[in-house]
C-alpha positions in Angstrom: 40.4 -101.4 -11.9 38.1 -101.0 -9.1 39.8 -97.3 -8.7 39.0 -96.1 -12.1 35.8 -94.8 -13.3 33.9 -96.3 -15.8 33.6 -94.0 -19.3 29.8 -94.3 -18.5 30.7 -92.5 -14.9 32.9 -89.7 -16.2 30.4 -88.4 -18.5 28.2 -86.9 -15.9 31.3 -85.0 -14.6 32.4 -84.0 -17.8 29.4 -82.7 -19.1 28.7 -80.7 -15.9 32.0 -79.0 -16.1 31.6 -78.3 -19.7 27.7 -77.0 -18.9 29.0 -74.9 -16.1 32.0 -73.3 -18.3 29.0 -72.5 -21.1 26.8 -70.7 -18.6 29.7 -68.9 -17.1 30.9 -67.3 -20.7 27.6 -66.8 -21.5 27.1 -64.7 -18.3 30.4 -62.9 -19.1 29.1 -61.8 -22.4 26.0 -60.7 -21.4 27.3 -58.7 -18.8 30.0 -56.8 -20.5 28.0 -56.2 -23.9 25.3 -54.3 -21.5 28.0 -52.3 -19.9 29.5 -51.4 -22.9 26.0 -50.3 -24.4 26.0 -48.1 -21.2 29.2 -46.7 -21.0 29.8 -44.4 -24.1 27.2 -42.0 -24.8 27.4 -41.6 -28.5 25.9 -38.7 -30.5 22.8 -40.4 -31.4 21.8 -41.0 -28.0 23.1 -37.6 -26.7 23.0 -34.7 -28.8 20.4 -36.1 -31.4 18.2 -37.2 -28.6 18.1 -33.5 -27.0 17.8 -32.0 -30.3 14.7 -34.4 -31.3 13.2 -33.8 -27.5 13.4 -29.9 -28.0 12.2 -30.3 -31.2 9.2 -32.1 -30.1 8.4 -29.9 -27.4 8.2 -26.9 -29.7 6.0 -28.6 -32.5 2.6 -27.9 -33.9 -0.2 -29.4 -31.4 -1.3 -31.8 -33.9 2.3 -33.3 -34.4 3.5 -32.9 -31.3 2.1 -36.3 -29.8 3.9 -38.2 -32.7 7.0 -36.5 -32.2 7.0 -37.1 -28.4 6.1 -40.7 -29.5 9.1 -40.9 -31.6 11.3 -39.5 -29.0 10.1 -41.8 -26.2 10.6 -44.9 -28.1 14.2 -43.5 -29.6 14.9 -43.3 -25.6 14.1 -46.9 -24.7 16.3 -48.0 -27.6 19.1 -46.2 -26.3 18.4 -47.6 -23.1 18.5 -51.0 -24.4 21.5 -50.2 -26.4 20.4 -50.1 -30.1 21.4 -46.5 -30.7 21.1 -47.2 -34.6 17.1 -47.8 -34.2 17.1 -45.1 -31.9 18.7 -42.4 -34.5 15.9 -43.6 -36.7 13.3 -42.6 -34.5 15.2 -39.3 -33.2 15.3 -38.2 -37.0 11.8 -39.2 -37.4 10.7 -36.9 -34.7 12.7 -34.0 -36.2 11.0 -34.8 -39.4 7.5 -34.5 -37.9 8.4 -31.5 -36.2 9.9 -29.9 -39.5 13.4 -29.4 -38.1 16.4 -30.2 -39.6 18.9 -32.3 -38.0 22.1 -30.0 -37.2 24.8 -30.2 -39.9 28.3 -31.9 -39.1 26.8 -34.0 -36.4 25.2 -36.5 -38.5 29.0 -37.1 -39.7 29.7 -38.7 -36.1 26.7 -41.0 -36.2 27.5 -42.3 -39.8 31.1 -42.9 -38.8 29.9 -44.9 -35.5 
């Protein structure tokens, strides 16, 4: 009996094992989701971003600052892995600049 640990003494060891496992799993999830967001450049953060950027550069002087601000915000959202919100910013930049989104490419964004 003296060699067996009481239930009270086993609890901290079990708690430490569960806590370490939870932290390892959380770290695995965070690193894989970040890597997944950075690997595949989809239409919204590639072609749509380029189109919005060039439209913002050629916009009227009064609208150019707004369009560039939308593009900048969109690029930051792409870096964060939020392609959907980024696409909204890029489309807002196109609207401010008075440029229509290239047809056919918008269907790719909807499918993703």
